[in-house]
Structure formats: structure tokens, C-alpha cells
C-alpha positions as CSV (number, residue, x, y, z in Angstrom):
1,M,-98.3,-9.2,-151.6
2,D,-98.1,-5.4,-151.4
3,Y,-101.8,-4.5,-151.0
4,I,-101.4,-0.8,-151.8
5,E,-99.4,-1.3,-155.0
6,T,-101.7,-4.0,-156.2
7,W,-104.7,-1.8,-155.4
8,K,-103.3,1.1,-157.3
9,E,-102.5,-1.0,-160.3
10,V,-106.0,-2.6,-160.4
11,I,-107.7,0.8,-160.1
12,Q,-105.4,2.8,-162.4
13,R,-104.4,0.2,-165.1
14,P,-106.9,-2.6,-165.0
15,T,-106.2,-3.9,-168.5
16,D,-102.5,-4.1,-167.8
17,F,-103.1,-5.7,-164.4
18,F,-105.4,-8.4,-165.6
19,R,-103.1,-9.2,-168.6
20,K,-100.2,-9.7,-166.2
21,M,-102.3,-11.5,-163.5
22,P,-101.5,-15.2,-163.3
23,T,-104.7,-17.3,-163.7
24,T,-103.2,-20.0,-161.6
25,G,-101.1,-20.2,-158.5
26,G,-103.5,-20.7,-155.7
27,Y,-106.4,-18.9,-154.0
28,A,-104.6,-17.5,-150.9
29,E,-103.2,-14.3,-152.4
30,P,-106.3,-13.1,-154.3
31,L,-108.7,-14.1,-151.4
32,T,-106.4,-12.2,-148.9
33,F,-106.6,-9.2,-151.2
34,A,-110.4,-9.4,-151.3
35,A,-110.6,-9.9,-147.5
36,I,-108.6,-6.8,-146.9
37,S,-110.7,-4.8,-149.3
38,Y,-113.9,-6.0,-147.6
39,F,-112.5,-5.4,-144.1
40,I,-111.6,-1.8,-145.0
41,Y,-115.0,-1.3,-146.7
42,G,-116.9,-2.7,-143.7
43,L,-115.0,-0.5,-141.3
44,L,-115.3,2.7,-143.3
45,T,-119.0,2.1,-144.1
46,A,-119.8,1.5,-140.4
47,L,-117.7,4.4,-139.1
48,F,-118.6,7.0,-141.7
49,N,-121.9,6.2,-143.4
50,R,-123.9,4.9,-140.5
51,G,-122.0,6.2,-137.5
52,M,-121.8,9.7,-138.8
53,M,-125.3,9.8,-140.0
54,G,-126.6,8.6,-136.7
55,G,-124.7,11.4,-135.0
56,M,-126.1,13.9,-137.5
57,Y,-129.7,13.0,-136.8
58,G,-129.3,13.4,-133.1
59,Y,-128.9,9.8,-132.1
60,G,-125.3,10.0,-131.0
61,M,-122.9,7.2,-130.8
62,M,-124.3,5.8,-127.5
63,G,-128.0,6.6,-128.0
64,T,-130.7,4.6,-129.7
65,G,-130.2,4.4,-133.4
66,G,-126.6,5.3,-133.3
67,Y,-123.7,2.9,-134.1
68,G,-121.0,2.5,-131.6
69,L,-117.4,1.2,-131.9
70,S,-118.5,-2.4,-131.3
71,T,-121.0,-2.2,-134.2
72,S,-118.3,-0.8,-136.4
73,L,-115.8,-3.5,-135.5
74,M,-118.5,-6.2,-136.0
75,A,-119.2,-4.8,-139.5
76,A,-115.4,-4.9,-140.2
77,I,-115.4,-8.6,-139.2
78,I,-118.6,-9.7,-140.9
79,F,-118.0,-7.9,-144.2
80,P,-114.9,-9.8,-145.1
81,I,-116.6,-13.1,-144.3
82,M,-119.7,-12.3,-146.4
83,G,-117.5,-10.8,-149.1
84,I,-115.4,-14.0,-149.4
85,V,-118.5,-16.2,-149.5
86,S,-120.0,-14.0,-152.2
87,V,-116.8,-14.0,-154.2
88,I,-116.7,-17.8,-154.2
89,I,-120.3,-18.2,-155.2
90,G,-120.2,-15.3,-157.7
91,A,-117.1,-16.8,-159.3
92,A,-118.9,-20.1,-159.8
93,I,-121.9,-18.4,-161.4
94,L,-119.8,-16.2,-163.6
95,H,-117.5,-19.1,-164.6
96,L,-120.5,-21.1,-165.7
97,I,-121.9,-18.2,-167.8
98,Y,-118.5,-17.5,-169.4
99,K,-118.2,-21.2,-170.3
100,V,-121.7,-21.1,-171.9
101,L,-120.6,-18.0,-173.9
102,G,-117.4,-19.8,-175.1
103,G,-115.0,-18.6,-172.5
104,E,-111.7,-20.5,-172.1
105,G,-110.7,-19.5,-168.6
106,S,-110.7,-21.6,-165.4
107,Y,-112.7,-21.2,-162.2
108,E,-109.5,-20.1,-160.5
109,G,-108.9,-17.4,-163.0
110,T,-112.5,-16.2,-162.6
111,L,-112.1,-16.1,-158.8
112,R,-108.8,-14.2,-159.1
113,F,-110.2,-11.4,-161.3
114,I,-113.2,-11.0,-159.0
115,C,-111.0,-10.8,-155.9
116,Y,-108.8,-8.1,-157.5
117,A,-111.9,-6.2,-158.8
118,S,-112.9,-5.9,-155.1
119,A,-110.3,-3.1,-155.0
120,V,-113.2,-0.7,-155.9
121,M,-114.7,-1.4,-152.4
122,L,-112.3,1.1,-150.9
123,L,-114.0,3.9,-152.8
124,S,-117.6,2.6,-153.0
125,W,-118.4,3.4,-149.4
126,I,-118.2,7.1,-150.0
127,P,-121.6,8.7,-149.4
128,L,-123.4,10.1,-152.4
129,I,-120.8,9.2,-155.0
130,G,-120.0,5.6,-154.0
131,W,-122.4,4.3,-156.7
132,I,-120.1,5.7,-159.4
133,F,-117.3,3.4,-158.2
134,G,-119.9,0.6,-158.2
135,F,-120.1,1.1,-162.0
136,Y,-116.4,1.1,-162.2
137,G,-116.4,-2.2,-160.4
138,I,-118.7,-3.6,-163.2
139,Y,-116.2,-2.3,-165.7
140,L,-113.4,-4.1,-163.8
141,Y,-115.4,-7.4,-163.9
142,I,-116.0,-7.0,-167.7
143,V,-112.3,-6.3,-168.4
144,G,-111.1,-9.1,-166.1
145,G,-113.5,-11.6,-167.6
146,M,-112.6,-10.6,-171.1
147,I,-108.9,-11.2,-170.5
148,V,-109.2,-14.3,-168.3
149,H,-111.7,-16.0,-170.6
150,N,-110.4,-14.7,-173.9
151,V,-113.8,-13.4,-175.1
152,S,-114.9,-10.1,-176.6
153,M,-115.9,-7.2,-174.5
154,A,-119.5,-7.6,-175.6
155,R,-119.6,-11.3,-174.4
156,S,-117.9,-10.4,-171.2
157,A,-120.4,-7.6,-170.6
158,I,-123.3,-10.1,-171.2
159,A,-121.7,-12.6,-168.8
160,V,-121.4,-9.9,-166.1
161,L,-124.8,-8.3,-166.6
162,L,-126.8,-11.4,-167.2
163,P,-127.2,-12.4,-163.5
164,T,-128.5,-8.9,-162.7
165,F,-130.9,-9.0,-165.6
166,L,-132.2,-12.4,-164.5
167,V,-132.7,-11.3,-160.9
168,F,-134.6,-8.2,-162.2
169,L,-136.7,-10.3,-164.5
170,L,-137.5,-12.7,-161.6
171,A,-138.4,-9.8,-159.4
172,M,-140.8,-8.4,-162.0
173,V,-142.5,-11.8,-162.4
174,V,-142.9,-12.1,-158.7
175,A,-144.3,-8.5,-158.4
176,I,-146.8,-9.1,-161.2
177,F,-147.9,-12.3,-159.5
178,V,-148.3,-10.6,-156.2
179,L,-150.2,-7.6,-157.7
180,S,-152.5,-9.8,-159.7
181,S,-153.2,-12.0,-156.6
182,A,-154.0,-8.9,-154.6
183,F,-156.1,-7.4,-157.3
184,S,-158.1,-10.6,-157.8
185,A,-158.7,-10.8,-154.0
186,L,-160.2,-7.3,-154.1
187,V,-162.6,-8.2,-157.0
């Protein structure tokens, strides 16, 4: 696997990439791609976002509140592990949703497009504008799911956005419950 060429193709031509991507063939190559993406993301996030900000606010790399080299390396090790676990669980959830919406793809195909969509992680660490690339990552999920599961873009968008909507809805219900409990305790 040529990581850089694969990364460029996913970022620059996602529709073409996902159309050519095999939906079978094992988990090793896509999981390796995702692990490399999460490793680089963890390292860059730790070094630039937290480490630099600690230095900017007078904490320094060795003082309290700063992040040293060991913390950066630890982040680079932990991010790929957490990333792979989240990819495996996320693929199971998305696969189930796609099946409910009439998708035809396999779990392996779902895991594969999620792994390759992690390419966006190399850009999402950038302070102040990283969130823009997060939205591009959602687009990659929608395009990948649409192609792998042979569904419309609207159904794919529903599948990708439904978990976020449900978590938001659950958070609202919990917040209302907590606020009503606190209010009734005051009365």
C-alpha cells in the first residue's frame, strides 16, 4: 500500500476512489491506512495544538500545563488504538443503519470506506480551520456509503447523520430531565 498516493486519491477524487475500492479482500490494508492516519493525527495534534498552545501561554514544554515529548508520543500511540476501536464499532453501527435503509453492502465494505475516509484526519488537526475538514470527512462517509451500499445520496446522508442526531436528541432529553429535577428541587 502506498499511503501517500492512496491519501491523495481519497482526498482529491473520493467518488472515483470509492468506486474502484474493493469491498472485500481483508481488513489489514484499510485498518493499516486508518492506523497511520490516526497516528499522524495524534502526533500533530499533540505537538502543535496542545504543545504550542502551552508554550504560548507561558507554560513551556517542561512546566506545569505544558506538553512534553513523552505526552506527544503517548498521544501518537493512543490515537491509533482508539481510532481503530472507533472504526470497528462505527462500522458496525453504520452497517446496521445502512441495512435498515435498504443498503446492499457488507460490513467489510463499510469498514473499508470508513478506514479510507480517515484520510481527512491529516488535515483536521489544524487549529481554527480543522473543523472544515471534519465536514469534508462527513462528505467522504456519505459518498463512500452511497457507493458501497448502493443507495441514494439522501439515504447515505441519513445513515451517516442519524447517529449524531440520536445522540443530540438523547442529550436534550437528559438535559431537560436534569433541569426539571433541579427546578423541582428548588420549588
